[in-house]
Backbone atoms as SQL, in Angstrom:
CREATE TABLE atoms (id INTEGER PRIMARY KEY, chain TEXT, resi INTEGER, resn TEXT, atom TEXT, x REAL, y REAL, z REAL);
INSERT INTO atoms VALUES
  (1, 'A', 1, 'MET', 'N', 0.852, -1.165, 0.004),
  (2, 'A', 1, 'MET', 'CA', -0.015, 0.032, -0.061),
  (3, 'A', 1, 'MET', 'C', 0.923, 1.243, -0.005),
  (4, 'A', 2, 'ASP', 'N', 0.523, 2.251, -0.784),
  (5, 'A', 2, 'ASP', 'CA', 1.303, 3.488, -0.957),
  (6, 'A', 2, 'ASP', 'C', 0.437, 4.644, -0.738),
  (7, 'A', 3, 'MET', 'N', 1.118, 5.816, -0.505),
  (8, 'A', 3, 'MET', 'CA', 0.325, 7.060, -0.464),
  (9, 'A', 3, 'MET', 'C', 1.142, 8.150, -1.174),
  (10, 'A', 4, 'ARG', 'N', 0.430, 9.160, -1.621),
  (11, 'A', 4, 'ARG', 'CA', 1.013, 10.286, -2.260),
  (12, 'A', 4, 'ARG', 'C', 0.475, 11.526, -1.740),
  (13, 'A', 5, 'PHE', 'N', 1.323, 12.516, -1.361),
  (14, 'A', 5, 'PHE', 'CA', 0.790, 13.824, -0.801),
  (15, 'A', 5, 'PHE', 'C', 0.818, 14.843, -2.044),
  (16, 'A', 6, 'GLY', 'N', -0.356, 15.335, -2.246),
  (17, 'A', 6, 'GLY', 'CA', -0.440, 16.294, -3.410),
  (18, 'A', 6, 'GLY', 'C', -0.715, 15.533, -4.704),
  (19, 'A', 7, 'SER', 'N', -0.900, 16.182, -5.732),
  (20, 'A', 7, 'SER', 'CA', -1.164, 15.631, -7.070),
  (21, 'A', 7, 'SER', 'C', 0.057, 15.173, -7.756),
  (22, 'A', 8, 'THR', 'N', 1.225, 15.736, -7.376),
  (23, 'A', 8, 'THR', 'CA', 2.464, 15.414, -8.152),
  (24, 'A', 8, 'THR', 'C', 3.517, 14.779, -7.207),
  (25, 'A', 9, 'GLY', 'N', 3.246, 14.495, -5.981),
  (26, 'A', 9, 'GLY', 'CA', 4.208, 13.967, -5.128),
  (27, 'A', 9, 'GLY', 'C', 4.586, 12.531, -5.472),
  (28, 'A', 10, 'SER', 'N', 5.659, 12.067, -4.906),
  (29, 'A', 10, 'SER', 'CA', 6.088, 10.704, -5.245),
  (30, 'A', 10, 'SER', 'C', 5.302, 9.701, -4.306),
  (31, 'A', 11, 'TRP', 'N', 5.156, 8.513, -4.766),
  (32, 'A', 11, 'TRP', 'CA', 4.491, 7.503, -3.968),
  (33, 'A', 11, 'TRP', 'C', 5.423, 7.026, -2.885),
  (34, 'A', 12, 'MET', 'N', 4.865, 6.893, -1.668),
  (35, 'A', 12, 'MET', 'CA', 5.641, 6.495, -0.438),
  (36, 'A', 12, 'MET', 'C', 4.975, 5.275, 0.138),
  (37, 'A', 13, 'PRO', 'N', 5.682, 4.213, 0.538),
  (38, 'A', 13, 'PRO', 'CA', 5.090, 3.007, 1.094),
  (39, 'A', 13, 'PRO', 'C', 4.450, 3.342, 2.435),
  (40, 'A', 14, 'LEU', 'N', 3.320, 2.726, 2.760),
  (41, 'A', 14, 'LEU', 'CA', 2.749, 2.747, 4.023),
  (42, 'A', 14, 'LEU', 'C', 3.152, 1.494, 4.844),
  (43, 'A', 15, 'LYS', 'N', 3.130, 1.562, 6.058),
  (44, 'A', 15, 'LYS', 'CA', 3.558, 0.397, 6.975),
  (45, 'A', 15, 'LYS', 'C', 2.319, -0.048, 7.720),
  (46, 'A', 16, 'ARG', 'N', 2.105, -1.428, 7.720),
  (47, 'A', 16, 'ARG', 'CA', 1.021, -2.042, 8.433),
  (48, 'A', 16, 'ARG', 'C', 1.273, -1.838, 9.919),
  (49, 'A', 17, 'SER', 'N', 0.197, -1.448, 10.588),
  (50, 'A', 17, 'SER', 'CA', 0.292, -1.251, 12.099),
  (51, 'A', 17, 'SER', 'C', -0.821, -2.150, 12.690),
  (52, 'A', 18, 'VAL', 'N', -0.395, -3.194, 13.360),
  (53, 'A', 18, 'VAL', 'CA', -1.365, -4.081, 14.047),
  (54, 'A', 18, 'VAL', 'C', -1.688, -3.440, 15.412),
  (55, 'A', 19, 'THR', 'N', -2.852, -2.850, 15.554),
  (56, 'A', 19, 'THR', 'CA', -3.191, -2.077, 16.757),
  (57, 'A', 19, 'THR', 'C', -4.720, -1.977, 16.883),
  (58, 'A', 20, 'ILE', 'N', -5.194, -1.552, 17.957),
  (59, 'A', 20, 'ILE', 'CA', -6.663, -1.338, 18.210),
  (60, 'A', 20, 'ILE', 'C', -7.046, -0.101, 17.376),
  (61, 'A', 21, 'ASP', 'N', -8.147, -0.224, 16.663),
  (62, 'A', 21, 'ASP', 'CA', -8.636, 0.833, 15.868),
  (63, 'A', 21, 'ASP', 'C', -9.053, 1.999, 16.818),
  (64, 'A', 22, 'PRO', 'N', -8.459, 3.174, 16.717),
  (65, 'A', 22, 'PRO', 'CA', -8.751, 4.288, 17.662),
  (66, 'A', 22, 'PRO', 'C', -10.268, 4.633, 17.680),
  (67, 'A', 23, 'GLN', 'N', -10.988, 4.565, 16.596),
  (68, 'A', 23, 'GLN', 'CA', -12.390, 4.800, 16.505),
  (69, 'A', 23, 'GLN', 'C', -13.218, 3.808, 17.303),
  (70, 'A', 24, 'CYS', 'N', -12.830, 2.537, 17.234),
  (71, 'A', 24, 'CYS', 'CA', -13.489, 1.481, 17.959),
  (72, 'A', 24, 'CYS', 'C', -13.227, 1.649, 19.434),
  (73, 'A', 25, 'LEU', 'N', -12.057, 2.078, 19.784),
  (74, 'A', 25, 'LEU', 'CA', -11.676, 2.287, 21.249),
  (75, 'A', 25, 'LEU', 'C', -12.474, 3.445, 21.742),
  (76, 'A', 26, 'ARG', 'N', -12.639, 4.520, 21.033),
  (77, 'A', 26, 'ARG', 'CA', -13.459, 5.660, 21.450),
  (78, 'A', 26, 'ARG', 'C', -14.894, 5.206, 21.661),
  (79, 'A', 27, 'MET', 'N', -15.476, 4.394, 20.776),
  (80, 'A', 27, 'MET', 'CA', -16.833, 3.912, 21.043),
  (81, 'A', 27, 'MET', 'C', -16.877, 3.108, 22.223),
  (82, 'A', 28, 'HIS', 'N', -15.945, 2.277, 22.489),
  (83, 'A', 28, 'HIS', 'CA', -15.901, 1.457, 23.673),
  (84, 'A', 28, 'HIS', 'C', -15.896, 2.212, 25.005),
  (85, 'A', 29, 'GLU', 'N', -15.075, 3.293, 24.906),
  (86, 'A', 29, 'GLU', 'CA', -14.979, 4.141, 26.129),
  (87, 'A', 29, 'GLU', 'C', -16.261, 4.811, 26.458),
  (88, 'A', 30, 'GLN', 'N', -17.132, 4.985, 25.414),
  (89, 'A', 30, 'GLN', 'CA', -18.452, 5.570, 25.666),
  (90, 'A', 30, 'GLN', 'C', -19.489, 4.561, 25.981),
  (91, 'A', 31, 'SER', 'N', -19.041, 3.234, 26.074),
  (92, 'A', 31, 'SER', 'CA', -20.055, 2.212, 26.322),
  (93, 'A', 31, 'SER', 'C', -20.500, 2.247, 27.806),
  (94, 'A', 32, 'ALA', 'N', -19.976, 3.077, 28.649),
  (95, 'A', 32, 'ALA', 'CA', -20.452, 3.191, 29.988),
  (96, 'A', 32, 'ALA', 'C', -21.937, 3.548, 30.046),
  (97, 'A', 33, 'TYR', 'N', -22.409, 4.220, 29.030),
  (98, 'A', 33, 'TYR', 'CA', -23.829, 4.469, 28.914),
  (99, 'A', 33, 'TYR', 'C', -24.666, 3.185, 28.839),
  (100, 'A', 34, 'LEU', 'N', -24.084, 2.122, 28.422),
  (101, 'A', 34, 'LEU', 'CA', -24.774, 0.834, 28.337),
  (102, 'A', 34, 'LEU', 'C', -24.941, 0.271, 29.702),
  (103, 'A', 35, 'ASP', 'N', -24.251, 0.784, 30.737),
  (104, 'A', 35, 'ASP', 'CA', -24.431, 0.258, 32.099),
  (105, 'A', 35, 'ASP', 'C', -25.616, 0.959, 32.811),
  (106, 'A', 36, 'GLN', 'N', -26.337, 1.794, 32.143),
  (107, 'A', 36, 'GLN', 'CA', -27.540, 2.432, 32.628),
  (108, 'A', 36, 'GLN', 'C', -28.699, 1.418, 32.628),
  (109, 'A', 37, 'THR', 'N', -29.707, 1.688, 33.421),
  (110, 'A', 37, 'THR', 'CA', -30.865, 0.855, 33.487),
  (111, 'A', 37, 'THR', 'C', -32.072, 1.517, 32.984),
  (112, 'A', 38, 'VAL', 'N', -32.967, 0.734, 32.445),
  (113, 'A', 38, 'VAL', 'CA', -34.239, 1.191, 31.989),
  (114, 'A', 38, 'VAL', 'C', -35.312, 0.274, 32.636),
  (115, 'A', 39, 'LEU', 'N', -36.194, 0.941, 33.346),
  (116, 'A', 39, 'LEU', 'CA', -37.288, 0.195, 34.092),
  (117, 'A', 39, 'LEU', 'C', -36.596, -0.898, 34.911),
  (118, 'A', 40, 'GLY', 'N', -35.430, -0.628, 35.516),
  (119, 'A', 40, 'GLY', 'CA', -34.765, -1.579, 36.412),
  (120, 'A', 40, 'GLY', 'C', -33.985, -2.663, 35.718),
  (121, 'A', 41, 'LYS', 'N', -33.914, -2.604, 34.407),
  (122, 'A', 41, 'LYS', 'CA', -33.176, -3.578, 33.702),
  (123, 'A', 41, 'LYS', 'C', -31.937, -2.996, 33.003),
  (124, 'A', 42, 'PRO', 'N', -30.822, -3.650, 33.096),
  (125, 'A', 42, 'PRO', 'CA', -29.617, -3.110, 32.437),
  (126, 'A', 42, 'PRO', 'C', -29.863, -3.027, 30.933),
  (127, 'A', 43, 'LEU', 'N', -29.271, -1.959, 30.261),
  (128, 'A', 43, 'LEU', 'CA', -29.514, -1.757, 28.837),
  (129, 'A', 43, 'LEU', 'C', -28.974, -2.953, 27.992),
  (130, 'A', 44, 'ASP', 'N', -27.895, -3.556, 28.472),
  (131, 'A', 44, 'ASP', 'CA', -27.329, -4.669, 27.634),
  (132, 'A', 44, 'ASP', 'C', -28.397, -5.842, 27.560),
  (133, 'A', 45, 'GLN', 'N', -29.184, -5.967, 28.598),
  (134, 'A', 45, 'GLN', 'CA', -30.237, -7.009, 28.618),
  (135, 'A', 45, 'GLN', 'C', -31.411, -6.541, 27.728),
  (136, 'A', 46, 'VAL', 'N', -31.657, -5.188, 27.763),
  (137, 'A', 46, 'VAL', 'CA', -32.703, -4.682, 26.850),
  (138, 'A', 46, 'VAL', 'C', -32.350, -4.872, 25.359),
  (139, 'A', 47, 'PHE', 'N', -31.133, -4.446, 25.139),
  (140, 'A', 47, 'PHE', 'CA', -30.560, -4.583, 23.668),
  (141, 'A', 47, 'PHE', 'C', -30.269, -6.033, 23.279),
  (142, 'A', 48, 'GLY', 'N', -29.833, -6.771, 24.294),
  (143, 'A', 48, 'GLY', 'CA', -29.486, -8.197, 23.901),
  (144, 'A', 48, 'GLY', 'C', -27.985, -8.331, 23.664),
  (145, 'A', 49, 'TRP', 'N', -27.197, -7.318, 23.884),
  (146, 'A', 49, 'TRP', 'CA', -25.755, -7.374, 23.702),
  (147, 'A', 49, 'TRP', 'C', -25.046, -6.375, 24.502),
  (148, 'A', 50, 'LYS', 'N', -23.776, -6.572, 24.669),
  (149, 'A', 50, 'LYS', 'CA', -22.896, -5.601, 25.331),
  (150, 'A', 50, 'LYS', 'C', -21.664, -5.501, 24.514),
  (151, 'A', 51, 'MET', 'N', -21.096, -4.351, 24.373),
  (152, 'A', 51, 'MET', 'CA', -19.925, -4.143, 23.469),
  (153, 'A', 51, 'MET', 'C', -18.701, -4.806, 24.079),
  (154, 'A', 52, 'ASP', 'N', -18.047, -5.679, 23.229),
  (155, 'A', 52, 'ASP', 'CA', -16.852, -6.257, 23.640),
  (156, 'A', 52, 'ASP', 'C', -15.689, -5.275, 23.590),
  (157, 'A', 53, 'TYR', 'N', -14.590, -5.577, 24.289),
  (158, 'A', 53, 'TYR', 'CA', -13.446, -4.713, 24.199),
  (159, 'A', 53, 'TYR', 'C', -12.854, -4.862, 22.747),
  (160, 'A', 54, 'PRO', 'N', -12.451, -3.795, 22.103),
  (161, 'A', 54, 'PRO', 'CA', -12.002, -3.816, 20.734),
  (162, 'A', 54, 'PRO', 'C', -10.764, -4.763, 20.599),
  (163, 'A', 55, 'SER', 'N', -10.756, -5.503, 19.528),
  (164, 'A', 55, 'SER', 'CA', -9.587, -6.343, 19.211),
  (165, 'A', 55, 'SER', 'C', -8.593, -5.670, 18.363),
  (166, 'A', 56, 'ARG', 'N', -7.429, -6.284, 18.212),
  (167, 'A', 56, 'ARG', 'CA', -6.413, -5.716, 17.375),
  (168, 'A', 56, 'ARG', 'C', -6.877, -5.794, 15.887),
  (169, 'A', 57, 'SER', 'N', -6.579, -4.769, 15.165),
  (170, 'A', 57, 'SER', 'CA', -6.951, -4.671, 13.682),
  (171, 'A', 57, 'SER', 'C', -5.737, -4.884, 12.856),
  (172, 'A', 58, 'TYR', 'N', -5.872, -5.590, 11.765),
  (173, 'A', 58, 'TYR', 'CA', -4.774, -5.797, 10.822),
  (174, 'A', 58, 'TYR', 'C', -4.976, -4.921, 9.530),
  (175, 'A', 59, 'HIS', 'N', -5.864, -4.041, 9.674),
  (176, 'A', 59, 'HIS', 'CA', -6.232, -3.173, 8.524),
  (177, 'A', 59, 'HIS', 'C', -5.976, -1.692, 8.657),
  (178, 'A', 60, 'ILE', 'N', -4.914, -1.430, 9.550),
  (179, 'A', 60, 'ILE', 'CA', -4.546, -0.005, 9.761),
  (180, 'A', 60, 'ILE', 'C', -3.086, 0.156, 9.168),
  (181, 'A', 61, 'TRP', 'N', -2.964, 1.153, 8.378),
  (182, 'A', 61, 'TRP', 'CA', -1.676, 1.404, 7.750),
  (183, 'A', 61, 'TRP', 'C', -1.247, 2.850, 8.111),
  (184, 'A', 62, 'LYS', 'N', -0.002, 3.073, 8.300),
  (185, 'A', 62, 'LYS', 'CA', 0.494, 4.352, 8.709),
  (186, 'A', 62, 'LYS', 'C', 1.601, 4.892, 7.765),
  (187, 'A', 63, 'GLY', 'N', 1.626, 6.157, 7.600),
  (188, 'A', 63, 'GLY', 'CA', 2.722, 6.852, 6.831),
  (189, 'A', 63, 'GLY', 'C', 2.930, 8.199, 7.411),
  (190, 'A', 64, 'THR', 'N', 3.991, 8.837, 6.851),
  (191, 'A', 64, 'THR', 'CA', 4.289, 10.210, 7.291),
  (192, 'A', 64, 'THR', 'C', 4.104, 11.154, 6.182),
  (193, 'A', 65, 'LEU', 'N', 3.640, 12.340, 6.511),
  (194, 'A', 65, 'LEU', 'CA', 3.496, 13.353, 5.531),
  (195, 'A', 65, 'LEU', 'C', 4.857, 14.005, 5.329),
  (196, 'A', 66, 'PRO', 'N', 5.001, 14.780, 4.233),
  (197, 'A', 66, 'PRO', 'CA', 6.335, 15.369, 3.959),
  (198, 'A', 66, 'PRO', 'C', 6.756, 16.244, 5.157),
  (199, 'A', 67, 'GLU', 'N', 8.038, 16.482, 5.350),
  (200, 'A', 67, 'GLU', 'CA', 8.551, 17.184, 6.520),
  (201, 'A', 67, 'GLU', 'C', 7.996, 18.577, 6.741),
  (202, 'A', 68, 'SER', 'N', 7.907, 19.378, 5.660),
  (203, 'A', 68, 'SER', 'CA', 7.468, 20.753, 5.762),
  (204, 'A', 68, 'SER', 'C', 6.458, 21.018, 4.674),
  (205, 'A', 69, 'PRO', 'N', 5.232, 20.510, 4.793),
  (206, 'A', 69, 'PRO', 'CA', 4.228, 20.754, 3.762),
  (207, 'A', 69, 'PRO', 'C', 3.833, 22.222, 3.770),
  (208, 'A', 70, 'SER', 'N', 3.531, 22.794, 2.579),
  (209, 'A', 70, 'SER', 'CA', 3.113, 24.167, 2.555),
  (210, 'A', 70, 'SER', 'C', 1.682, 24.287, 3.098),
  (211, 'A', 71, 'LYS', 'N', 1.455, 25.463, 3.612),
  (212, 'A', 71, 'LYS', 'CA', 0.067, 25.731, 4.175),
  (213, 'A', 71, 'LYS', 'C', -0.946, 25.719, 2.967),
  (214, 'A', 72, 'GLY', 'N', -2.119, 25.264, 3.275),
  (215, 'A', 72, 'GLY', 'CA', -3.184, 25.271, 2.277),
  (216, 'A', 72, 'GLY', 'C', -3.878, 23.853, 2.217),
  (217, 'A', 73, 'THR', 'N', -4.604, 23.673, 1.182),
  (218, 'A', 73, 'THR', 'CA', -5.384, 22.447, 0.984),
  (219, 'A', 73, 'THR', 'C', -4.611, 21.565, 0.080),
  (220, 'A', 74, 'HIS', 'N', -4.551, 20.320, 0.448),
  (221, 'A', 74, 'HIS', 'CA', -3.828, 19.237, -0.307),
  (222, 'A', 74, 'HIS', 'C', -4.664, 18.008, -0.368),
  (223, 'A', 75, 'THR', 'N', -4.305, 17.131, -1.329),
  (224, 'A', 75, 'THR', 'CA', -4.894, 15.751, -1.297),
  (225, 'A', 75, 'THR', 'C', -3.907, 14.774, -0.836),
  (226, 'A', 76, 'VAL', 'N', -4.391, 13.709, -0.244),
  (227, 'A', 76, 'VAL', 'CA', -3.609, 12.551, 0.142),
  (228, 'A', 76, 'VAL', 'C', -4.311, 11.396, -0.595),
  (229, 'A', 77, 'THR', 'N', -3.530, 10.732, -1.424),
  (230, 'A', 77, 'THR', 'CA', -4.075, 9.579, -2.228),
  (231, 'A', 77, 'THR', 'C', -3.452, 8.320, -1.787),
  (232, 'A', 78, 'VAL', 'N', -4.254, 7.299, -1.592),
  (233, 'A', 78, 'VAL', 'CA', -3.723, 6.012, -1.121),
  (234, 'A', 78, 'VAL', 'C', -4.133, 5.044, -2.254),
  (235, 'A', 79, 'ARG', 'N', -3.136, 4.105, -2.573),
  (236, 'A', 79, 'ARG', 'CA', -3.423, 3.110, -3.543),
  (237, 'A', 79, 'ARG', 'C', -3.020, 1.770, -3.046),
  (238, 'A', 80, 'THR', 'N', -3.760, 0.720, -3.463),
  (239, 'A', 80, 'THR', 'CA', -3.472, -0.637, -3.117),
  (240, 'A', 80, 'THR', 'C', -3.718, -1.517, -4.240),
  (241, 'A', 81, 'THR', 'N', -3.131, -2.659, -4.281),
  (242, 'A', 81, 'THR', 'CA', -3.351, -3.658, -5.357),
  (243, 'A', 81, 'THR', 'C', -3.758, -4.902, -4.676),
  (244, 'A', 82, 'ASP', 'N', -4.869, -5.530, -5.073),
  (245, 'A', 82, 'ASP', 'CA', -5.361, -6.804, -4.467),
  (246, 'A', 82, 'ASP', 'C', -4.652, -7.965, -5.015),
  (247, 'A', 83, 'MET', 'N', -5.017, -9.170, -4.578),
  (248, 'A', 83, 'MET', 'CA', -4.392, -10.430, -4.963),
  (249, 'A', 83, 'MET', 'C', -4.622, -10.727, -6.446),
  (250, 'A', 84, 'PHE', 'N', -5.569, -10.101, -7.077),
  (251, 'A', 84, 'PHE', 'CA', -5.910, -10.325, -8.482),
  (252, 'A', 84, 'PHE', 'C', -5.193, -9.307, -9.413),
  (253, 'A', 85, 'GLY', 'N', -4.393, -8.417, -8.828),
  (254, 'A', 85, 'GLY', 'CA', -3.736, -7.429, -9.602),
  (255, 'A', 85, 'GLY', 'C', -4.543, -6.218, -9.845),
  (256, 'A', 86, 'GLN', 'N', -5.706, -6.070, -9.295),
  (257, 'A', 86, 'GLN', 'CA', -6.544, -4.857, -9.449),
  (258, 'A', 86, 'GLN', 'C', -6.056, -3.800, -8.475),
  (259, 'A', 87, 'THR', 'N', -5.807, -2.564, -9.087),
  (260, 'A', 87, 'THR', 'CA', -5.379, -1.444, -8.235),
  (261, 'A', 87, 'THR', 'C', -6.551, -0.506, -7.921),
  (262, 'A', 88, 'TYR', 'N', -6.573, -0.119, -6.700),
  (263, 'A', 88, 'TYR', 'CA', -7.590, 0.800, -6.184),
  (264, 'A', 88, 'TYR', 'C', -6.988, 2.090, -5.609),
  (265, 'A', 89, 'THR', 'N', -7.619, 3.167, -5.808),
  (266, 'A', 89, 'THR', 'CA', -7.121, 4.419, -5.119),
  (267, 'A', 89, 'THR', 'C', -8.309, 5.091, -4.434),
  (268, 'A', 90, 'ALA', 'N', -7.897, 5.874, -3.438),
  (269, 'A', 90, 'ALA', 'CA', -8.908, 6.693, -2.707),
  (270, 'A', 90, 'ALA', 'C', -8.191, 8.001, -2.286),
  (271, 'A', 91, 'CYS', 'N', -8.889, 9.101, -2.134),
  (272, 'A', 91, 'CYS', 'CA', -8.288, 10.352, -1.833),
  (273, 'A', 91, 'CYS', 'C', -9.051, 11.044, -0.610),
  (274, 'A', 92, 'ARG', 'N', -8.256, 11.764, 0.077),
  (275, 'A', 92, 'ARG', 'CA', -8.771, 12.652, 1.143),
  (276, 'A', 92, 'ARG', 'C', -8.203, 14.028, 0.988),
  (277, 'A', 93, 'ILE', 'N', -8.964, 14.966, 1.360),
  (278, 'A', 93, 'ILE', 'CA', -8.558, 16.335, 1.319),
  (279, 'A', 93, 'ILE', 'C', -8.081, 16.742, 2.761),
  (280, 'A', 94, 'VAL', 'N', -6.918, 17.283, 2.867),
  (281, 'A', 94, 'VAL', 'CA', -6.413, 17.747, 4.175),
  (282, 'A', 94, 'VAL', 'C', -6.017, 19.219, 4.058),
  (283, 'A', 95, 'ARG', 'N', -6.108, 19.913, 5.127),
  (284, 'A', 95, 'ARG', 'CA', -5.707, 21.326, 5.266),
  (285, 'A', 95, 'ARG', 'C', -4.616, 21.513, 6.231),
  (286, 'A', 96, 'ILE', 'N', -3.532, 22.128, 5.744),
  (287, 'A', 96, 'ILE', 'CA', -2.385, 22.449, 6.609),
  (288, 'A', 96, 'ILE', 'C', -2.450, 23.886, 6.987),
  (289, 'A', 97, 'ARG', 'N', -2.469, 24.146, 8.259),
  (290, 'A', 97, 'ARG', 'CA', -2.579, 25.558, 8.771),
  (291, 'A', 97, 'ARG', 'C', -1.260, 26.033, 9.197);
């Protein structure tokens, strides 16, 4: 998996990071609300489930931006190739202040 900063930047490899997904961890930290009761019954019994602690994810990749990016709006493009040789790209817009 590679990323490119800007439309003309060079492609840089991303490194797989086996870690807990920060978004899942944030949701889990808010699960204390599930410890509330409704009509004397714990919410997890009302819903029929309780949130498990987040497991490690193998789908998080990390990279670094250029050392001194110029202020303004830029694109970050990520590309990957699957086991069948198909290449996929996705873009995000970032703003440097």
